[in-house]
Structure formats: C-alpha cells, structure tokens
N, C-alpha and C positions, 0 to 999 in steps of 0.2 A: 504493500500500500504506500509505503514511502516513495518507492520508485514511480508508482502511478501518479501520486500527488505531484511529483516533479514533472512528469509528462504533461499533466493538465496545465500547469503553470508555464511550462516551456511553450506549449501550443498557444496558450492565451497571449503570451508575450510576442510570439512569432506573428500571430494574426492581429496583434495590437487591439485585442478585444477590450471593450469598455469595462466589463465585469462579469463575474460568474460565481456561483456557489455550488459546491459538491457535497453530497451526503452519502455515507455508506453505513449500512447496518450489517453486523455479522454476529454469529453466535458467540456468546460469552465474551464479548468485547464492548467497550464503550463506543458509541456512535462516533464515526470519523467525519469531521467537517474540514473543508478546505475552501478558502475564499481568495478571490483575485479581483483587483481593480476597484472602481468606484461606481456610485449610482449614476454619475455623469462627470464630465470633465472637471467641473468645479465642485463636485458633490462630495459626499462622505464615503468612506471605505465600505465595501460590501461586507456584511457580517451575518450572523445567524438569524437575525430578525429583519433583514432587508427583504421586502416583499417584491415578488416578480409576478407577471402574468403567466398562467399555466397553459393558455390557449387550449388545444384539444386534449391535453391531459385532464381537463375538466370533465371529460366524458367518463373517466374512471370514478370520479366523485358522483356523477349523476347515476352511473350504473349501481354503485353501492347504495345510494339513496333509494333507487327503485327496488333493489333487492330487499331493503329494509321495509319498504312499503308493502311488498309482497309477503314478507315474513309476518308483518303485523296485520295482514288481511285487509289493507286499505286499497290495494290494487292487486291484480294478478298479471303474470306475464302474458296471459291469453286475452287480456283486455284488447279489444280492437280499437283502431283509430276512430271508427264510427261511434263507439261507446265513449271515447274520450272527448271527441269533438263532433257532435251530431250534425252540425251545420256544414261540415266539409265532406267531400266525397273523394277519397284517394284510391279506392280499390279498383283494380282492373280485372280481377278474377273473383267472380261471385262465390266460388267454392273455396277460395283461399284468401281471406281478408288479411290486411296488414295489421299486425299485432304490436303491442308494446315491446315484446322481445325482439321484434324485427327492427324497430328503431334503434334500440340499445345495442343490438347485435349486428348493425350495419348490413342488413339483408332485406331491405324493403323491396328490392328488385328494380328500382329506378336507376337511370343513368347516374354514375358516380358524380358526387359534388353538384348535384342538380341545383341550378340557380344560385350558386355561390356568388355569381356576378351580380345578382340582385341584392344580396346581402351587402356586398361591397359598394353598391350604388345607393345604399341606404333606403331601399324600399321598405315600407312598413311591413311588419311581420304578417298580418292577415293577408295582405296583398300577395306576398310571396307564397304563402300556403295555398291561396287560390290558384296561383300559377301551377303549383304542383299537381292540382286536380286535372290539368290538361295533358299531363305527360303519359306516354305509353310506357309499359314496363319492359325491361330486358328479360326478366324471368319471373316466375312466381315468387312471392315472399318466402324467405327462409331457404331458398335454393342457392343463390349466388351472392357473393360479396360485392356490395355497392356502397362505398363509403359516402356518408352524407353529413352535412351540417344543418341544412334547412329543416329537415324532418324533426330535429330536436326542438324546433320552434313549437311543435305540437304540445310539448310539456310546458313551455312558457305560456302558451295560450290556455291550456287546461287549468293551470293554477290561477290564472287571471279570472277565469270563469268561476272558480271556487272562492272568489273574493279574497284571494291572497296572492302571493308571488312565489315563483320557484325559488328565488333567492332567500326569502323568509323561511320557506319550508326546509330547504337543505341546510340552512344555517342552524335552525333549532334541532334538526334531526341528526346531523352529522358533525358539523363544525363545533358546535357548543358542547355536545356530549363527549367529543374527543379532546376537548380543552385545547384546541389549537390556538396558540396565542395571538397570531396575526392574520389568519386566513379570512377571506371575505369573498363576496361575489359582486361584480359590477365595477364599472369605471370609476364612479364616484368614490366607492370604497377603497379602490386602489390608491387614488390620489389623496385620500384622507389618511392613508397610513402614515405612521410616524416616520418610517424610513421605507422608501420604495425605489426600485431601480428604474431609471428613465429608459424608454426604448431608444434604440439606435439602429439606423439603416446605413448600408454601405454607400459611399459616394465615389469610391475608387477602391482598388485592391488594398485591403488592410487599412482603409480609412473609413471612419465612422462619424456620423453626425447624429446628435439627439433630435428626435422627432416627436410630434404630438401623439398622445394616446388616442387611437381611433376607437370610436364607439360602436362601429357596425356589428362586429361579431359579439360584442357584449350584449346586444339585443337578443342573442340566442345563447343565453347564459348556460343552459344545460349542455350546449356543445362546446362553449369556449369562454365561460364567464368567471371562472374561479381564479383567485389570486392567493399566493402562498409564499412563505419564506422557507428557508432551510429548516428552521425549527418546526414549522408545520409539517413539512414533508417527512421529517424524521418520524413524527407521530403517524402520518399516513402509511408509511412503509411498515411500521410496526403493527398497525391495524390490519394490513393485508397479510402480515405474518402471524396473525391471530393473537396479538398481545392485548387487544381490547374486545374480548368476546361479548361483552354486554352491549356493545354498539354494533360491531361487525363480527358475526360468528362464522364458524367453519362452513356451515351449510350455505351461507351467503357467498363466501369466497369461492366455494366449490362450484356454485351455479355461475358465477362470473367468469371463472377460468376453465370451464368446460369447452372443449373445441367444438365449434358449430359450423362455420363456413371456411373453406380453404381460401387462403390469400396467396395465390401463386406468384404474383408480382413481387411479393416480399422476398421470395427466394433469390431474386436477382439483385438485391441491394448490395452494392459494391463492397462495402466494408464487412458485410455479414456472410456473403454467399458461400465462402469456403467452409464455414462451420454449420450453416443452416441445413437441416435435413427436412424440415417441414415447417409450415406456418399457417396459422388459422386466426380467425377472430372469434372471441367468446362473446361476452356481454360487457362492452366498455373497455375491453383489454385485448391486445394481440397476444397470441400464445405461440412462442417460437420453440422448436425442437433444435437445440444447439448442441451438437455432439452428444445426443441422447439425454441432455439435461433440459428441463422445461424452464424457459425464461418467459415471464409474464411482463409485458412491456406496453408502453404507449408514449408517443411523442407529441409535441405541440409546437405550432409555428404560427405566429401572427406578426404583423409588422413590428419590428423592433425587439422581438423576443423569440428564443428557442427554449424548449424544455424536453428532457427525457426522464421518465420515471419507470423503474423496472424492479422486479423481485423474482427470486427463485425459491419456491417452497421447499424443494429438495435440498438446496444448499443453506437455506435459512438466511440468505443474503438479500439486502435491499440496496438500491442505487438510485441516485437522482443527480442530474446536472441541470442547473438553471442558468440561462444567459440573458443579458439585456442587449443582445445583438443577434442578427439573423445569420449566424455563422454555421456553415456546413461542417465545421470542425467537430461539432457535437456527434455527428454520425460516426466518425472515426474513433473518438474517445469512448463512446458508449460500447461499441463493438469490441474495442481493445480491453475494456474493463472486464466484460463477460468472458472473453477468451482467456484472460489471465486467471480469473476466478475458477473457470472450469479446468484449466491445466493444473492449477494448484490442488483442486479437489481430486483429480485423477491420480496425481502423484501420491497424495495422502492415502487414497483408497488402495493403490497398489502396494504401498508400504504396509497397510493394515492387513491385506490379504497374505502377504509374505510372513 
C-alpha cells in the first residue's frame, strides 16, 4: 500500500491534477487514507472531510435505498413503472412491463443513455420522461444491458408525487442512519458544505481550470445527485462489507450484487481486459470477475469530477478514489489497485496451501 500510495501521488503530480482523495478498507487494518492537492488553486488542502460529487456512483446509494424499501415492504422490485407513475406510458411489451428492478439494474431495454442530451440541455424532468414514452425498445426489459440516467428520473418524480423528495427520503433512510458526517444530495448541499472540492475541466494537456457546478444531472439525483467525502465513503464501503447490518444487511447486498445482465463492452476496457474474465450489472453495481475474484464496482463522471468506488466481498477489501478533475488516470489507478490486491491474495493463498 505504501508503494501504491506513491503511485497515486506520482500520477497526480504527472497529470498536474487539482486534487484527489483515496480510501482503502482491509481486514484487521485501520482505514488507509491518502490525499493530494487542493479544493482549487487558491483553496484548502484536500482532506478526509472534503466533499466531492459522486456522479453515477450515486446509483449505488439509490440501489441500497431501494433494497431497503423492498426489505421494509414499502416497494417491491416487481413494482412496474405504471404503478409508480400512472400518468406515463413507457412499456413497449404488454406481456413484459418495465419494473423497478429494470431501472436499478440498467435493463429497461431502451437505447443506452436515452436523452442524456436533454438532461444536458436542461429540459424539465417531466418533459424528458414524456420523450421516453416515444422510444422503441432494443429488447424486452430484463434481457439486455442498456445503461440509463433519464429513467432514474422516475424515482425523482415518484417521490414528488408522494409529497416528499428523493433527497429527503434517502437522507433519512441511508445517510443519517449510517452517520455519514458530510454526505448530502443536490447542488445546493454540495456548495453549502464546509469544505468541498471545486470541479475542474481540462483546457490543455495536464492543464486544468475551475468551472461552475452544473445542475443538470443533479435534477436526476437518484442517478447522479449524491455528494460525499472520504470519511463518508469509508462508512459506505464498510456498509457494503456488512459492518452496518441494521441499515444495510446481507440479504440487501446479496440482491444488489447478484449478476443479472452481461456487460460485454466492459471486457474491452483497456486497463482491465487482461484480468477480466466476465462482467455483469447487478442492481446499482457492476460485478467484475477479475482472475476469479469478484470485484463489485461503479464509476462516476460529470463535468469536473471523477469517482471510482469498489469492494470485494471475498477479499474483504474496499477502495475509493475521488477526483475534482475529469482525468482518465482514474481508470489506470483503479485497475492497478485491484490487480495488486489480487496478486497479493494469490501469493498468500499459495503460501497457506503449502
């Protein structure tokens, strides 16, 4: 880990990154944190409580919240979109309706990233959902992997009709019970944080400039609205590794990490492909078979931020890397981390066998 910490900081320096935070959970060890850089050029140093946008890593929080709602019998995975939003018609197959599990499991059957361009153009959420009604399907729900952001707006709209908000409900059901010190939902919450990492975009090779926080994907908070610090992510990883069973129990994690639809394109990821044997999407998480070790993973990317969060139930290891810049270095670093972890595990196992 000392060597890997040096690698992270060397890469950050090489790419002139504004800032990052690294978290590692391992059995019988104190959580390892590493930090680099500042919130912005004239800002404060990144530390344990500096808040970042998680972007699509938010989907892991949403999945856990939905699993909790199912456990508590407030919803079921079989709830159809027609039941959630009766005034909309998304179904193209009368015999196979789109269900809640298809939204969370990225298997609605619609063309991937449907109408993300309308999110980025700041169309109002109901208008985007009505556009989805006009689309034909690529396959029946639950059959093929079709990654979406817009469909998560169904949950935003559902809770609005319940006279509350998704942000309020996930905060009181997940964030508060887990006692996350700085986690929040929404742009205003991010900018109200005591310490938060400003977003940075590239203006040239290894040159970054601070940019404004865009609100477009925040309007789809179940897809991309959660903010968190390294301190919060430590708790999140421990929760996924079953250290908070009163909030997130084993049955919930098992349902989220069950392989459901194959994600063939993931097998071609440049930094991963030599080790990846198989790749699926579960519910809110990707599930990788990396040299016969299961890695549960999700990445996030919005303007100015990148995030990777992953854990291995078999190894008992959790990992997160948060950046306030859109750097592809995160792909290499995350893959290298798991490669080193698995190599160490294999060596240890071989010694144990002997």
